[in-house]
Each structure stands twice: as C-alpha cells, then as structure tokens.
N, C-alpha and C positions, 0 to 999 in steps of 0.2 A: 708627400702625398699621403702617407700612412696617417699622419697627424690630422689631416683634413677629414679623412674618413672617420677617425675616432671622434673628432669634434662634432661632426655631423650626427653620428650615432648618439652621442651624449645629449645633443640638442633635441633629438627626436624622442628620446625616452620620456622626458616629462610630458610631452604632448600626448604620447600613447597612454601613459598612466592617468593623466588628467582627463582625457576624453573618456576613458573607461569608468573613471569615478563619476563623471557627469552623467554618463548613460545609466550607471547603477542607481544614481539618485533620481532618475527619471520615472521610475515606477515602483510600486510596492504591492505586496500580496499579503493578505491576512485571512485566517490566522496563520501563524508561523508553524504551529503544531496542532495536529488533530489526533485525539486518542479515542479509539472505539473499543470499549470493553464489553465482554459478554455477548458478542455477536455469535449467534448459533448458526452452524452450517445450514445452508438453504435459505437463510434470511438475507435481506438487503438493507443497507444503511446508506442514507443520503445526507449530504451537507453541502454548504455553499462556500466557495472561495471568492474573495473580493479582490479584484485587480484595480489598482488606482494608477491612472496615467497622469503623472505630475508634469509632463512636458506641455509645450505650447502648440503641439501639433498632434494629429491623429496617428496612433500607432497600432500595429497588428501584433497579436500575441498567440503563441502556440502552447498547448498544454500536453504533457506526456508523462507517464510514470517512469521512474528512474530507480534502478537497483543500486543502492550504495554499497561500497566495499565493506567487508566484515569489520574493519577497524573503525569505520564511521558510524556503524549501527550502535544502538544502545545495548548495554550488557543484557544478555539473556534473550535477545531478539534474533530471529533468523530472517532470511530473505523471504519475502512473500513468494510462494511457489510459482504463481502465474500473474503476470502484470495485466492480463486481460480481465482480471477480476475487478479492476478499477477502470471506470469509464467517466468521460467528461462530456458535458452537454452545455455549450458547444466545445469542441476541441480546439477550434481556431476562432478568434474574434478580434474585432477592431474596437478600440476604446477612444472616444473623442478626447481632445485636449482638456486637461483639468477635470476629467470625469472619472467615474468608476463603473465597473460592470461586475455582475455576479455570474459565476460558473457553477453549475450543479455537478457534484462529484458523487458517484455511486460506487459502493463497495459491495460485491456479491461473492460470498463464499459458497462453493458447491455443497450440496447436501450429501456428504459422505462422512462417516464416523472417523475416518483417519484425520480429519481436519479439526477434531474436537481438542480443546485444551492446548492450543498453540498460541505463541506470541511472535508476531511478525512485524517487520518494518519495511516500508517502501517510501520513496520520496516522490513528491509531485512537482515536476519541473514546469516552470512558467518562463518561456523564452520570448524575449522581445525580438521580433523579426527585423533584421537590419541588413542593409547592403554592405555595411562595413565588414572588415575582416574580424572584428571583435564582436562576439555575441554575448549578450548579458542574459543570464538565466538565474532565477531565484527558485529556491526549493522550499516546499512545505513538507515537514516530517509527518508521515502517517503511521501511527502505531495501532495495530489491530490485534485484539486478543479474542479468541473464540471460547465459547462455553458449551455446556451441554454435558451429557453423560455418555460415556462409552459403555456398551454392554460388557459386563464382566463375563468373559468367556468361560472362566472356571466355574462360576455360578451356574451358567447354562449347562455346561458339561455335567456338573454335579446333579442338577435336577434331572437331566436325561438318564444318567446312570441310576440314580435313585428310583426313578419311575420304572425303568427296565427291571431292576432287581425286585421292586415291589410287585410288578406284574408277574414275574417268574415265581416269586414266593406265593402269591395268591393262586396261581395256576397249580403249583405243586401241592399246596394245602388242600384245595378243593378236589384235586385228582385223588389224593390219598384218602380223603374223607369219603369219596364216592366208592372207592375200592373196599373200604372196611364195612360198608353197609350190605 
C-alpha cells in the first residue's frame, strides 16, 4: 500500500511542475526593472507596465506592491517606507487572449526633507488570478532614488548665532557711543 502512495505521488509531481511551467509561460510583464533617479520629495513620477496574455483565453490580473526581503534587495537599497506611495491604474484588469494591456504606475514621495537622498527598492507584483491552488506571480523591480538638498542645520544655527551676536554688538556699540556724548 505504501508503494502505491509513493508511486502516485511521483506521478503527480511532474504534472504539478509542468502545469506551473505552462502557467508561467502564459503571460509576461515588461519592463522587468524600473529605475527612478533624482525624484524630489513632493514630486510624482508615472510610467507604464505592459502585461501580455500569451494564452488562448481571457485572463484577469491583479497588481500590488511587494516588499522583498533584505537579502533579495540590491546592495545599498532599503525598503520603501510606505507601499501606498505606489499606485496602479487600474489595479485589476482583464486581458484578452493573445493581447496586451498597459497599466499606469505612479510613485509619489511625500514632501518632507527626511526623504531626501534615499535609495529604496520595492517590487511590483502582477498576479494571474486563478482558481487553481497554484498562483503565478511575476515581479517588476522598482528602484527609487530621491534627490534634493537638506537644509544644513549647522549653517542655519551659525547664521542665527552670528546675527544675534552682531545685533548685541551693534546695540552695545551705539549705547556706549551715546553715553560718551
């Protein structure tokens, strides 16, 4: 009896692997990587993803941001602090057999100086909606670098102290001068 179960399991494994391979070959997403450099906080950047349905029937797809593990990110990149900074229009869509569709992706970084000079990574997941147990999902790597200048706090403090000392010096000088007359 044990041998029959093992034989059944061995026969089932190729079917599972081949069906997942077939499903994975059924659609594609491009580009595979998007790099956004010098995005200033407070600005928005938009680009298009293209989803190709290579199957012979209509399929539905869902898009969502995905935070990769630290080991999977590029060196020097941290996790995008908030996945809601990435939006899809539409987030769910159907693509006809043998056709392709474009999805607009927008990246918006809040206007706060703490986001200046950062290098982030987040992945954009495109999932084929399926009733099978196996779900196929492709990822697009999104690399975002922010630019801009942070105010130099020490320069601001130096100017404030210098202005204060200059003001007291002028006050003291003109006060002494008025007394000597």
